[in-house]
Every structure is written in C-alpha cells, then in structure tokens.
C-alpha positions in Angstrom: -52.7 -34.2 26.2 -50.1 -31.4 25.6 -46.6 -32.0 25.7 -47.0 -35.8 26.2 -45.9 -38.8 23.8 -47.4 -42.2 24.7 -44.8 -45.0 24.6 -46.1 -48.5 23.8 -43.9 -51.6 24.6 -42.8 -53.5 21.5 -43.9 -56.7 23.1 -47.3 -55.5 23.3 -49.8 -56.5 20.5 -50.2 -53.8 18.0 -53.8 -53.1 18.9 -55.2 -50.8 16.1 -58.4 -49.7 18.2 -55.9 -48.2 20.9 -53.6 -46.4 18.5 -56.6 -45.2 16.3 -58.0 -43.5 19.4 -54.3 -41.9 20.0 -54.5 -40.7 16.4 -57.9 -39.3 16.8 -57.0 -37.2 19.6 -53.7 -36.2 18.0 -51.3 -37.8 20.4 -47.8 -38.8 19.3 -47.2 -42.6 20.0 -44.1 -44.5 19.7 -43.3 -48.0 19.9 -40.2 -49.0 21.9 -38.8 -51.3 24.5 -40.2 -50.3 27.9 -38.5 -51.7 31.3 -41.9 -52.4 32.6 -45.7 -52.6 31.6 -47.3 -51.8 28.1 -47.9 -48.1 28.2 -46.2 -45.1 29.8 -45.9 -41.3 29.0 -43.0 -39.1 28.2 -43.6 -35.5 29.2 -41.9 -32.3 27.6 -40.7 -29.6 29.9 -37.6 -27.9 28.6 -36.4 -31.3 27.6 -38.0 -34.8 27.4 -38.6 -36.4 30.7 -39.5 -40.2 31.2 -42.5 -40.3 33.6 -42.7 -43.7 35.3 -45.3 -42.3 37.6 -48.1 -44.3 36.0 -47.5 -47.5 34.1 -50.2 -49.4 32.5 -50.2 -53.1 31.7 -53.2 -54.1 29.5 -55.0 -57.3 29.5 -57.4 -58.6 26.7 -59.8 -60.1 29.1 -60.2 -61.8 32.5 -59.0 -65.0 31.0 -55.6 -63.3 30.4 -55.3 -61.8 33.8 -56.2 -64.9 35.3 -53.4 -66.7 33.4 -50.9 -64.0 34.7 -52.0 -64.0 38.3 -53.2 -67.7 39.1 -50.3 -69.6 37.9 -47.3 -69.7 39.9 -44.4 -68.9 37.4 -46.6 -66.3 35.7 -47.5 -64.7 39.0 -43.9 -64.5 40.0 -43.1 -62.7 36.5 -46.0 -60.3 37.3 -44.8 -59.5 40.8 -41.1 -58.7 39.3 -42.4 -56.5 36.9 -44.4 -54.5 39.5 -41.3 -54.4 41.9 -39.2 -53.2 39.0 -41.8 -50.3 38.2 -41.8 -49.3 41.8 -38.0 -49.1 41.7 -38.3 -46.7 38.6 -40.4 -44.4 40.6 -44.0 -45.8 39.5 -46.6 -44.6 42.0 -49.6 -45.9 40.1 -49.5 -49.4 38.5 -52.7 -50.2 36.7 -53.9 -53.3 35.0 -56.5 -52.2 32.5 -58.6 -55.2 31.4 -60.8 -55.0 28.4 -64.0 -56.5 29.1 -67.4 -55.9 27.5 -69.6 -57.9 30.1 -67.9 -57.2 33.4 -68.8 -54.2 35.3 -68.8 -55.0 39.0 -66.8 -57.0 41.7 -69.8 -59.5 41.7 -69.4 -59.8 38.0 -65.8 -60.9 38.5 -66.8 -63.2 41.6 -69.3 -65.0 39.2 -67.1 -65.1 36.2 -66.1 -68.5 34.7 -64.5 -69.7 31.5 -64.3 -73.0 29.8 -60.5 -72.5 29.2 -59.6 -72.6 33.0 -60.6 -74.3 36.3 -59.9 -71.1 38.2 -63.3 -69.5 39.3 -64.0 -65.9 39.4 -64.2 -65.8 43.1 -60.7 -67.1 43.4 -59.4 -64.6 40.8 -61.2 -61.8 42.8 -59.3 -62.7 45.8 -56.1 -62.7 44.1 -56.7 -59.3 42.6 -57.8 -58.1 46.1 -54.6 -59.3 47.6 -52.3 -57.9 44.7 -54.1 -54.5 45.1 -53.4 -54.5 48.7 -49.9 -56.0 49.0 -48.6 -54.2 45.8 -50.7 -51.1 45.7 -51.8 -51.9 42.1 -55.1 -50.9 40.6 -57.4 -53.2 38.5 -59.6 -51.2 36.1 -62.1 -52.8 33.7 -63.5 -51.1 30.8 -65.1 -52.0 27.5 -62.5 -52.8 24.7 -63.7 -49.7 22.6 -62.6 -47.3 25.5 -59.4 -48.7 26.3 -57.4 -46.3 24.2 -59.4 -43.2 25.9 -58.8 -45.0 29.4 -55.1 -45.0 28.7 -55.0 -41.4 27.7 -57.1 -40.4 30.8 -54.8 -42.4 33.1 -51.5 -40.9 31.7 -52.9 -37.4 31.8 -52.6 -37.1 35.5 
C-alpha cells in the first residue's frame, strides 16, 4: 500500500496477529483515537488526507457481533457509530468478523453458542436488516487473514 498509513483506534484490542501482517507488508500503522470504527486509512497526496471512505469495525467472532447487534443498548450504540461514520463521508462501513468455521450464510443461520440464547437465524436476520437499512457490509474471514483483509479493504 503505497502512500497509505493505517490508523487503529486506541480502544481496539492490540491484536499482534493483525499488526504483524501490517509490518510484514511494510505498512506504517499508528494507534490513535478514531471517531468511528477500529481501522481507517490516511493517504498521502501532497499532504496527508484522512480517508473516511472505508471504515472497518473488527469483531473477534459471531458472539461479539451478536452482543453488539442483538441487545438494545449495544445495538443503538452501533447504529450511532454507523451514522457518525456516514456524516464523516464513509461510503463503506465494514464489520470484519474473525471466524474460522463460518463460511456461508447457512453457517451463520445454524450458528449457536452456549453463551447466548440468540440463535444464528435471528442474528442473520438482524445482519441482513442492518446491511439493507444502513448499507453496511459483513465480511467473515479466518482469524489468520484479518490483517490481510484490512489491508485489502483499505487499498481501494
């Protein structure tokens, strides 16, 4: 990624497996307070420009996503964050979920966890509604590929 610096929000857990990928690809990355999401890019073109066009909010797994989308207070907080991102000029708000066993929509629909009563079919409906209503994307990839996927999304 030429002329790009990746910013990571200070509230984001310091995931070494992600920053290791940034280092491997020679990408400068800085931890700082972000107004929305966990990752974004700064571009350099005769000066540094904050690029809010793609914002990425990472989730450790479907259980974390479920906690954020399926409980009223957390859901409202997520919606506020998406709306704030849109006001900043975000064109693509991405939830990037690290899951090693989930690959398809049917995998999400059949997902269950001993830590929540929410079924995968309900989570899937909420995700579909959020995608349609707020124009957000949900991308699932193996944990080992999250750093690569962040880079790929911010290269656009």
